[in-house]
C-alpha positions in Angstrom: 105.6 85.9 119.5 105.0 83.4 122.0 104.8 79.7 120.8 101.5 78.7 119.6 99.8 75.2 120.4 96.6 73.4 119.9 96.0 73.0 123.7 92.2 73.8 124.7 91.5 74.9 121.1 88.7 73.5 118.5 89.5 72.1 115.5 86.8 71.5 112.6 87.6 68.6 110.0 85.6 68.4 107.0 86.0 65.0 106.0 87.4 64.0 109.1 86.5 60.6 110.0 88.8 58.5 108.1 92.1 58.3 106.0 94.4 61.8 106.3 91.0 63.6 107.6 90.9 60.7 110.6 94.4 60.8 111.4 94.4 64.5 111.2 91.6 64.3 113.5 93.6 61.7 116.2 96.5 63.9 116.1 95.3 67.3 117.2 93.5 65.7 119.9 96.8 64.5 121.1 98.3 67.7 120.8 95.2 68.8 123.1 92.3 70.1 120.7 88.5 69.5 120.9 87.6 68.2 117.5 84.8 68.3 115.3 84.9 65.5 113.2 82.4 66.0 109.9 81.1 63.1 107.4 79.3 63.0 104.6 77.9 59.7 103.6 76.1 56.9 106.0 79.0 54.3 104.9 81.5 56.4 106.9 79.2 57.0 110.1 81.0 54.3 111.8 84.5 55.6 111.3 83.3 58.9 112.4 81.9 57.4 115.6 85.4 55.3 115.7 87.3 58.4 115.2 85.1 59.9 118.1 85.9 57.2 120.3 89.6 57.8 119.9 89.6 61.7 120.5 87.5 61.2 123.7 90.2 58.2 124.5 92.8 60.9 124.7 90.6 63.3 127.0 89.5 65.4 124.7 86.0 66.5 123.4 84.7 65.5 120.3 81.4 65.9 118.1 80.4 64.5 115.4 78.2 66.0 112.3 76.9 64.7 108.8 76.3 66.6 106.1 76.7 67.0 102.0 79.0 70.0 101.8 78.1 70.9 98.2 74.9 72.6 99.8 76.0 75.8 101.1 73.3 75.6 103.6 74.8 72.6 105.1 77.9 74.2 105.5 76.8 77.2 107.2 75.0 74.4 109.4 78.2 72.8 110.0 79.9 75.7 111.2 77.1 77.3 113.5 76.2 73.8 115.1 79.8 72.9 115.8 80.1 76.6 117.3 77.3 76.1 119.6 78.0 72.7 120.7 82.1 73.6 121.6 81.7 77.3 121.8 84.4 78.2 119.1 86.4 76.9 116.3 90.1 78.1 116.1 91.0 76.0 113.2 89.2 74.6 110.3 90.6 71.8 107.8 88.8 70.9 104.7 89.8 67.6 103.1 86.9 66.7 101.3 87.7 65.9 97.5 86.2 63.3 94.7 88.5 62.0 92.3 87.3 61.4 88.4 89.9 59.9 85.9 88.5 60.0 82.6 89.2 61.8 79.1 87.3 64.6 77.8 85.4 62.6 75.0 84.0 60.4 77.8 83.1 62.8 80.7 79.3 63.6 81.3 77.7 66.8 82.1 76.4 65.2 85.4 80.0 64.2 86.3 81.4 67.6 85.4 78.8 69.1 87.9 79.3 66.7 90.3 83.2 67.2 90.7 82.7 70.9 90.5 80.4 70.7 93.0 82.9 68.6 95.4 86.0 70.2 94.7 85.5 73.7 93.9 81.9 74.9 95.3 82.4 73.0 98.7 85.4 74.7 99.4 84.5 77.8 98.5 81.9 77.9 101.2 83.7 76.3 103.6 86.1 79.0 103.3 83.2 81.7 103.5 81.9 80.1 106.8 85.5 80.0 108.1 85.9 83.4 107.7 82.6 84.3 109.2 83.1 82.1 112.4 86.7 81.2 113.3 88.3 83.3 116.1 90.8 85.8 115.3 94.1 84.3 114.6 92.4 81.3 113.7 93.9 79.0 110.9 92.2 77.7 107.5 93.4 74.9 105.3 92.2 73.0 102.2 93.5 69.9 100.9 94.1 70.4 97.0 96.4 68.1 94.9 100.0 68.1 93.5 98.3 67.6 90.1 97.7 71.3 90.2 101.7 71.2 89.3 101.3 68.5 86.7 101.4 68.3 82.7 99.0 65.5 82.0 95.4 64.3 80.9 92.6 62.4 82.2 92.5 64.3 85.4 90.7 67.2 83.9 87.6 67.5 86.4 89.5 66.4 89.1 92.7 69.0 89.3 90.6 71.5 87.2 88.1 71.4 90.0 90.6 71.9 92.5 92.5 74.7 90.8 90.3 77.4 91.7 91.1 76.6 95.4 94.6 78.2 94.9 92.8 81.5 94.1 90.3 80.9 96.8 92.8 80.5 99.4 94.9 83.7 98.1 92.0 85.6 98.2 90.6 84.5 101.5 94.1 85.2 103.0 93.7 88.8 102.1 90.3 89.1 103.2 90.4 87.6 106.5 94.3 88.6 107.4 93.1 91.7 109.2 91.9 89.4 112.1 95.2 87.3 112.1 93.7 84.2 109.9 96.0 82.4 108.1 94.6 80.6 105.5 96.6 78.1 103.3 95.8 75.0 100.9 98.1 71.7 101.1 98.4 69.8 97.8 99.6 66.3 98.3 100.8 63.8 95.7 99.0 60.7 95.0 98.3 59.3 98.4 98.4 55.7 99.5 94.8 55.6 100.5 91.6 53.8 99.0 90.7 57.2 97.8 93.6 56.9 95.3 93.7 53.2 94.1 89.9 53.0 93.2 90.7 55.2 89.9 94.0 53.9 89.1 95.5 50.7 87.1 98.2 48.6 88.6 100.5 50.2 85.9 99.1 53.8 86.7 100.3 52.9 90.2 103.5 51.9 89.4 104.0 55.0 87.6 102.9 57.1 90.4 105.0 55.5 92.6 108.2 55.6 90.5 107.3 59.4 89.8 108.6 61.2 93.1 112.1 62.2 93.6 111.9 60.5 96.9 110.4 57.5 95.8 106.8 55.9 96.8 103.3 57.5 97.3 102.6 60.3 99.8 101.5 58.7 103.1 98.9 60.4 105.1 101.7 60.6 108.1 103.9 62.8 105.5 101.2 65.3 105.5 99.9 65.6 108.9 102.9 67.4 110.4 102.5 69.9 107.8 99.1 70.5 109.0 99.9 70.8 112.5 102.7 73.1 112.1 100.5 75.6 110.1 98.0 75.5 112.5 100.6 76.6 115.1 104.2 77.9 114.9 103.6 78.0 110.7 101.0 81.0 111.4 103.0 83.3 109.1 102.5 81.4 106.2 99.4 82.2 104.6 98.0 82.5 101.0 99.9 79.8 99.8 99.5 76.4 97.9 102.3 74.1 99.3 102.9 71.2 97.3 104.0 68.3 99.5 104.8 65.4 97.2 108.0 63.7 97.9 109.0 65.6 94.4 106.4 64.3 92.3 105.6 67.7 90.6 106.6 71.3 91.4 105.0 74.6 89.7 
């Protein structure tokens, strides 16, 4: 098969304004893609607009769209609006997630419902709309967590909320495969971003840094090349959850 690249493709990134999503947005633009930058909260608007400017500085097109993806209608609108404005969607990447570190005994029903909606429900409907709107031979990715391979407490609603993504990925890859669409989940280890530090004590941070075989936390720069590989030459990989964590956990 001829080499696949991102030149003149359209990449939609949920949570594409900052941290991992922001770096993916910038990198796919450098590789020739136009980009849909999604963000959720008003506090992220400035970061989204900054990312769009960085993309436009590479000579590529970018649009920014806001929406709460825990509502299925908003996921539908995201894909429909992106396609109407840029004409097509070739790659869809969902980086949305929320961490809660809390014992079972202290977790409220409201917290459970929120975590389930952010980590599981939004992922399900993102895959649904990707399957409906992507071009043939498209690529879909969901960011999960390497805690899926861990034996630990305190992350029940986070790892538990992300766990269904593994089966959603397998099921979607089967259903979308006849159109040549690859579907995968990428499960990073604890990442060196504000998303991580807000939940952890200094002692826990020290443990996570020491737990990986290669040493230290996962960097967003470690994950982006995996994303771009799966979006291009790695198309034959599908239905998989890839733990990318420097040897932090394994299945």
